[in-house]
C-alpha positions in Angstrom: 118.2 64.1 131.5 116.9 62.6 134.6 114.2 59.8 134.2 111.6 61.5 136.5 111.8 64.5 134.1 111.4 62.8 130.9 108.4 60.7 132.4 106.8 63.7 133.7 107.4 65.6 130.5 106.0 62.7 128.3 103.0 62.5 130.5 102.4 66.2 130.5 102.7 66.0 126.6 99.9 63.5 126.4 97.8 65.5 128.6 98.6 68.5 126.5 97.6 66.7 123.4 94.3 66.0 125.2 93.5 69.5 126.3 94.1 70.6 122.7 91.4 68.3 121.5 89.1 71.0 123.2 89.9 74.0 120.4 90.7 71.5 117.8 86.9 70.2 117.8 85.3 73.6 117.9 87.6 75.8 115.5 87.5 75.7 111.6 89.9 73.0 110.4 91.1 72.6 113.9 91.5 68.9 113.5 93.3 69.3 110.2 96.6 69.2 111.6 96.0 65.8 113.1 95.0 64.5 109.5 97.6 66.1 107.7 100.4 64.8 109.9 98.8 61.4 109.9 98.8 61.5 106.1 102.4 62.5 106.1 103.4 59.4 108.1 100.9 57.1 106.1 101.6 58.6 102.7 98.1 59.3 102.0 95.8 62.3 101.4 94.4 63.7 104.5 91.0 62.6 103.5 92.1 59.0 103.3 93.1 59.0 107.1 91.0 57.4 109.5 89.9 59.5 112.6 91.6 56.8 114.6 95.1 57.4 112.6 94.8 61.1 113.2 94.2 60.5 116.9 97.1 58.4 117.5 99.5 60.4 115.5 98.1 63.7 117.5 98.7 62.1 120.9 102.0 60.6 120.2 103.2 63.8 118.9 102.1 65.5 122.1 104.3 62.8 123.7 107.0 63.6 121.5 106.8 67.3 122.6 107.0 66.0 126.1 110.4 64.6 125.2 111.4 67.8 123.4 110.5 69.6 126.6 112.7 67.7 128.7 115.5 67.9 126.2 115.3 71.9 126.0 114.8 72.4 129.7 117.7 70.5 130.4 119.8 72.4 127.8 118.8 75.5 129.0 119.5 74.6 132.8 123.0 73.5 131.9 123.4 76.6 129.5 122.7 78.8 132.6 125.4 77.0 134.7 123.0 74.4 136.5 122.7 70.8 136.6 119.8 68.4 135.8 121.1 65.4 137.6 118.4 65.5 140.2 114.9 64.9 139.5 113.3 68.3 141.1 111.4 70.9 139.0 113.8 73.1 136.7 113.9 76.7 137.9 110.9 78.8 136.8 112.6 81.0 134.2 114.4 77.9 132.4 110.9 75.9 132.6 109.0 78.9 131.1 111.6 79.6 128.2 111.5 75.7 127.5 107.5 75.8 127.2 107.9 78.8 124.8 110.7 77.0 122.7 108.6 73.9 122.6 105.2 75.6 121.6 107.0 77.7 118.9 109.0 74.8 117.6 105.5 72.7 117.2 103.5 75.5 115.7 106.3 76.3 112.8 107.1 72.9 112.3 103.7 71.8 111.3 102.5 75.2 110.0 105.4 75.8 107.6 107.0 72.0 107.1 104.4 69.7 107.4 101.3 71.6 106.0 102.8 72.9 103.1 104.4 69.5 102.1 101.5 67.1 103.0 98.5 69.4 103.1 98.3 69.9 99.4 94.4 68.5 99.1 93.5 71.4 101.7 94.7 74.1 99.2 92.2 72.9 96.7 89.3 73.8 98.8 90.2 77.8 98.7 93.2 80.2 99.1 92.4 80.9 102.5 92.3 77.4 104.0 96.0 77.1 104.9 95.6 80.5 106.9 92.6 79.1 108.6 94.6 75.8 109.6 97.5 77.8 110.9 95.4 80.1 113.0 93.5 77.3 114.5 96.6 75.4 115.1 98.2 78.6 116.8 95.1 78.3 119.2 95.6 74.7 119.8 99.4 75.1 120.5 98.9 77.9 123.0 96.5 75.3 124.9 99.3 72.5 124.6 101.9 75.1 126.0 99.8 76.1 128.6 99.1 72.4 129.6 102.9 71.8 129.9 103.5 75.0 131.9 101.1 74.1 134.3 101.3 70.0 134.4 105.1 69.8 134.7 105.5 72.1 137.8 102.4 70.2 139.4 103.9 66.8 138.6 107.5 67.6 139.9 106.7 69.1 143.4 
C-alpha cells in the first residue's frame, strides 16, 4: 500500500467519523455505538464510559476504517490486475467497491458483534433498543461511507 494512500485514507476516515457526529447527535441512541465500543475496550458498562472516552474511541475507529479502506482498495486493485505502487487515485469502480465493503464491514462488526457482546445494559431498557441502535448506526455508517467516497478522491487528485 502506498504511504500516500494510507495517509489520505486515515485522514478521510477521521473526517468520516467527524461527519458521523451529525446523525449520531440527532438520532435516538445515535451515540450508543461509541459508548458501547468504548465500554468494550475499557471493560466497563456503557453508562460508566465518559463522553471523552466514547469520542476518542469513535474517532480512532474512524481512522482505523480508513486503514481498512486502504487495504481493501489495494487488494481490489491487485485482484483486478492493477498495481498499487503509485500514489494516485484508484480506479472509480475499485474505489466504490472498497467504500461499500468498508461500510458494510463497519456496520455488521458493530451491530452484530460488538453490540450483542458489550451492549447488554442497553437491552434492559426495552426489547426494541438494540434495533433502534442498529438503525441509527446504519444511518451513521452511510454518512461515514459517503464521506470516504468523496474525501479520498478529492485528496488524491
